C-alpha positions in Angstrom: 0.0 0.0 0.0 1.0 3.6 -0.4 0.1 5.4 2.7 0.2 9.1 3.4 0.5 10.2 7.1 -0.6 13.7 8.1 1.5 14.9 11.2 1.3 18.6 10.2 -0.7 19.7 13.3 1.7 18.2 15.8 3.5 21.2 17.5 7.0 21.4 18.9 5.9 21.1 22.4 3.8 18.1 21.6 1.5 16.2 24.1 -0.3 12.8 23.8 -1.2 13.2 20.1 2.5 13.9 19.2 3.7 10.9 21.2 1.1 8.9 19.3 2.1 10.1 15.9 5.9 9.6 16.6 5.6 6.0 18.1 3.1 4.9 15.3 5.7 5.7 12.8 8.3 3.8 14.7 5.9 0.9 15.0 5.4 0.9 11.2 9.2 0.9 10.6 9.5 -2.1 12.9 6.8 -4.0 11.1 8.2 -3.2 7.4 9.6 -6.7 7.0 5.9 -8.2 7.4 4.3 -5.2 5.9 6.3 -3.6 3.1 4.3 -0.5 2.5 5.5 2.9 1.2 4.9 5.9 3.6 4.9 9.4 2.7 4.9 11.6 5.9 4.0 15.2 6.1 5.2 17.0 9.2 6.1 20.4 10.6 9.8 21.0 10.2 10.0 21.8 14.0 9.5 18.1 14.8 11.5 16.5 12.0 14.4 16.0 14.6 12.2 13.5 16.4 11.8 11.2 13.3 14.7 9.1 12.4 14.1 6.1 10.1 16.6 4.3 8.0 14.4 3.0 5.3 14.0 4.7 1.8 10.3 3.7 1.8 9.7 6.1 4.6 9.8 9.7 2.9 9.6 12.7 5.1 8.1 15.9 3.8 8.8 18.7 6.3 7.2 22.1 5.9 7.7 25.3 7.8 4.8 27.6 8.6 4.7 31.2 9.9 1.4 30.6 11.9 -1.1 28.1 12.6 -3.5 29.8 10.0 -0.8 29.2 7.4 -0.5 25.4 8.4 -4.3 25.0 8.1 -4.5 26.7 4.7 -1.7 24.4 3.5 -3.3 21.3 4.8 -6.9 22.2 3.6 -5.7 23.2 0.0 -2.3 22.7 -1.3 -2.0 19.2 0.6 -5.2 18.1 -0.9 -3.8 18.8 -4.3 -0.6 17.0 -3.6 -2.7 13.8 -2.3 -5.2 13.8 -5.2 -2.3 13.9 -7.7 -0.4 11.1 -6.1 -3.5 8.9 -5.6 -2.6 7.2 -2.2 -4.3 3.9 -1.2 -4.6 5.5 2.4 -4.5 8.9 3.9 -4.4 8.9 7.6 -4.9 12.0 9.7 -3.0 11.5 12.8 -4.4 14.3 14.9 -8.2 14.6 14.7 -8.7 16.5 11.4 -8.7 15.3 7.7 -8.2 17.6 4.7 -11.8 17.9 3.6 -11.4 17.9 -0.1 -9.4 14.7 -0.7 -11.0 12.5 -3.4 -12.5 9.8 -1.2 -13.4 7.7 -4.1 -9.6 7.1 -4.9 -8.2 7.1 -1.4 -9.3 5.6 1.7 -9.6 8.3 4.5 -8.6 7.3 8.1 -8.6 9.6 11.0 -7.5 9.1 14.6 -9.9 11.4 16.8 -8.3 11.4 20.2 -11.2 12.9 21.9 -14.5 14.9 21.8 -14.0 16.9 24.9 -14.7 20.1 22.9 -18.2 19.1 22.4 -18.6 17.7 26.1 -17.1 20.7 27.6 -16.7 23.7 25.3 -15.9 26.3 28.1 -12.4 24.6 28.7 -11.4 25.9 25.1 -10.6 29.2 23.7 -13.7 30.2 21.3 -11.6 30.1 18.1 -10.3 26.7 18.9 -13.7 25.3 19.9 -15.0 26.6 16.4 -12.3 25.1 14.6 -12.6 21.8 16.2 -16.4 21.7 15.9 -16.2 22.4 12.2 -13.3 20.2 11.2 -13.6 17.4 13.5 -17.4 17.0 12.8 -16.7 16.9 9.0 -13.8 14.6 9.5 -15.9 12.1 11.3 -18.5 12.4 8.4 -16.2 11.8 5.5 -13.8 9.2 7.1 -14.0 5.6 5.9 -12.8 4.5 9.2 -12.3 6.3 12.6 -9.6 5.3 15.0 -10.0 6.1 18.7 -7.8 5.3 21.7 -10.4 4.2 24.1 -13.9 3.0 24.7 -14.5 6.4 26.3 -14.1 8.2 23.1 -16.0 5.6 21.1 -18.9 6.1 23.4 -18.8 9.9 22.8 -18.8 9.3 19.1 -21.7 7.2 19.4 -23.5 9.8 21.4 -22.7 12.8 19.3 -22.5 11.1 15.9 -24.7 7.9 16.2 -24.9 7.5 12.4 -21.1 7.0 12.3 -20.8 4.4 15.1 -20.0 1.6 12.7 -16.8 3.4 11.4 -15.1 3.3 14.8 -12.3 1.2 15.8 -10.6 1.1 19.2 -6.9 0.8 19.5 -5.5 1.4 23.0 -2.1 3.2 23.3 1.1 2.0 24.7 3.8 3.7 26.8 7.0 4.9 24.9 9.8 2.3 25.6 11.7 5.2 27.1 9.6 5.0 30.1 10.9 2.1 32.3 11.9 1.5 35.9 15.6 1.1 35.3 17.7 3.9 34.2 19.0 7.3 35.6 17.1 9.4 37.9 17.2 13.0 38.8 18.8 14.1 42.1 16.4 16.4 43.9 14.1 16.7 46.8 10.9 14.6 47.3 8.3 15.4 44.8 4.9 14.4 43.3 4.7 14.6 39.5 1.9 15.5 37.3 2.1 15.8 33.4 -0.4 17.9 31.6 -0.9 21.1 29.9 -1.9 24.1 32.1 -5.4 24.6 31.1 -9.0 24.1 32.3 -10.5 20.7 32.6 -7.2 18.9 33.7 -8.2 19.0 37.4 -5.6 21.4 38.6 -8.0 23.2 40.9 -8.8 19.9 42.8 -5.0 19.0 42.9 -3.8 22.3 44.1 -6.5 22.3 46.9 -5.4 18.8 48.0 -1.8 19.6 48.0 -2.2 22.8 50.0 -3.2 20.6 52.9 -0.3 18.3 52.1 2.2 21.2 52.0 1.0 22.2 55.6 2.0 18.7 56.8 5.1 17.5 54.8 7.9 18.8 53.0 7.2 17.7 49.5 7.0 19.6 46.0 4.8 19.3 43.2 6.5 19.1 39.7 4.2 20.0 36.7 5.6 19.0 33.3 3.8 20.2 30.2 3.2 23.2 27.9 1.6 26.2 28.9 -1.9 25.4 27.6 -4.6 28.2 27.6 -7.2 29.9 29.9 -5.1 29.2 32.8 -4.9 32.5 34.7 -7.0 31.3 37.6 -4.7 28.2 37.9 -1.5 30.3 37.6 -2.8 32.7 40.5 -3.4 29.6 42.8 0.1 28.4 42.0 1.7 31.7 42.8 -0.3 32.1 46.0 0.9 28.3 47.1 4.4 29.1 46.2 4.4 32.4 48.4 3.2 30.4 51.3 5.0 27.1 50.7 7.5 27.4 47.7 6.2 23.9 46.8 5.5 24.0 43.0 7.8 23.9 40.0 6.6 24.4 36.6 9.0 22.5 34.4 7.3 23.3 30.9 7.5 21.0 28.0 10.2 18.1 28.7 11.6 15.8 25.9 11.0 12.0 26.5 14.6 11.2 27.6 14.6 13.9 30.4 11.0 13.1 31.3 11.6 9.5 31.8 14.2 10.4 34.5 11.6 12.6 36.2 9.0 9.9 36.2 11.5 7.4 37.9 12.4 9.8 40.6 8.8 11.0 41.6 7.3 9.5 44.9 4.1 9.7 43.4 2.4 10.4 39.9 -1.1 12.1 40.0 -3.5 12.6 37.0 -6.4 14.4 38.3 -8.3 15.1 35.0 -11.7 13.5 35.0 -12.3 13.6 31.2 -9.5 12.3 28.9 -9.7 10.6 25.5 -7.0 8.3 26.8 -4.6 9.8 29.3 -1.2 8.5 28.0 1.0 10.0 31.0 -1.0 7.5 33.3 0.5 4.5 31.6 3.9 6.2 31.2 4.1 6.6 34.9 2.9 2.9 35.5 5.7 1.7 32.9 8.3 3.8 35.0 7.5 1.7 38.1 6.1 4.5 40.5 2.9 4.8 42.4 0.0 6.3 40.3 -3.1 7.9 41.6 -6.0 8.6 39.2 -9.7 9.4 39.6 -11.8 6.3 40.2 -13.9 6.1 36.9 -14.6 3.3 34.5 -12.3 4.8 32.0 -9.1 4.8 34.3 -10.1 1.5 35.8 -10.1 0.0 32.2 -6.8 1.7 31.0 -5.0 0.7 34.2 -6.5 -2.8 34.6 -7.3 -1.9 38.2 -3.5 -2.1 39.0 -3.0 1.4 40.5 -4.5 3.6 43.2 -7.8 5.7 42.7 -9.3 8.6 44.5 -13.1 9.3 44.5 -13.6 12.8 43.1 -17.1 13.0 44.5 -15.8 12.8 48.0 -14.2 16.0 49.6 -10.7 15.5 50.8 -10.4 12.1 49.5 -7.6 13.1 47.0 -5.7 14.6 50.0 -6.1 11.5 52.0 -4.9 9.2 49.2 -2.0 11.5 48.5 -0.8 11.2 52.1 -1.5 7.3 52.3 0.7 6.6 49.4 3.6 8.7 50.1 3.6 7.5 53.7 4.1 4.0 52.5 6.3 1.8 50.2 4.2 0.3 47.4 4.9 -2.7 45.2 4.2 -1.7 41.7 4.9 -5.0 39.9 1.3 -5.7 39.1 1.1 -2.3 37.3 4.3 -3.1 35.3 3.1 -6.4 34.2 -0.2 -4.9 33.2 1.2 -2.0 31.2 4.0 -3.9 29.6 1.4 -6.0 27.6 0.9 -2.9 25.3 3.4 -2.2 22.8 3.6 0.4 19.9 4.3 -2.4 17.5 0.9 -3.9 18.4 -0.6 -0.5 18.0 1.0 -0.2 14.6 -0.2 -3.6 13.5 -3.8 -3.1 14.6 -3.7 0.2 12.6 -2.6 -1.4 9.6 -5.4 -3.9 9.8 -7.9 -0.9 9.9 -6.2 0.3 6.8 -6.9 -3.0 5.0 -10.6 -3.2 6.0 
């Protein structure tokens, strides 16, 4: 097959969708002996350094853009012409949105839709981002031949908001990057709790900071936050500044590349992911693969992706997050069950299941 992969929306400081895209390409390269396809990959030049494949059947087309608007215009116009001219067997939009005018009679259109949180909770997004997603993701779901999602959670959301498209959906759970493992270098620093997320609404920072304010009063421990700046975060930043005035307990690390992030995971006393709504929650299984204690909301989604092998707090019970934090950091935990569970997932399997979708 001749396959076009669209990674153009992946930014320099990428999150879960970027990890998905880069690891999927690695998985395809590992499977090349069994599945000798030709891959043409379009990506932003700022992430080209993260793609290194020694195979002439993986062709990288990198582009530079002055703005997001310029990238969207290229994707929805010039890329369409390039794809229609080349006549690919498969076009896969890695990050939610297809170019809408590709000839669907000649090319099978696949989209990975990571979540529909913009429909479930519109106020957590800037209005322009919400309008962009609402228009393009809705159209993408409509014109796709197949839709890949990371979880049953997102599958259920598509069935709710787009019931006429539910037969297109295929669930392929994600895997931790092999970089994240228990053995390896650590960072030499004080005791800290880690969370990995963009600073934006809907990530559970309000509840986490409230719980940690009580923890800071009782213990000498820090919170490290790794992730990009996000948006609509003035309220969160004000709370962080106030807590730092009182306890100097929070460090904003910003975006951290995988190799350094792996050291930080391994060094943490506890990883917390307080977000109640996620398409998947890739940092959760990255932390599990790193062999550290993990604390997440007690929901069906998190129970499913963690296999019931980690710790949970009830978001409906006041102080439960605070109590669970103190319980975990006061004790030594055996995380072998979590490691066994998470290590069953590999990017090679994700890539193989994705190729099976291409062939349907």
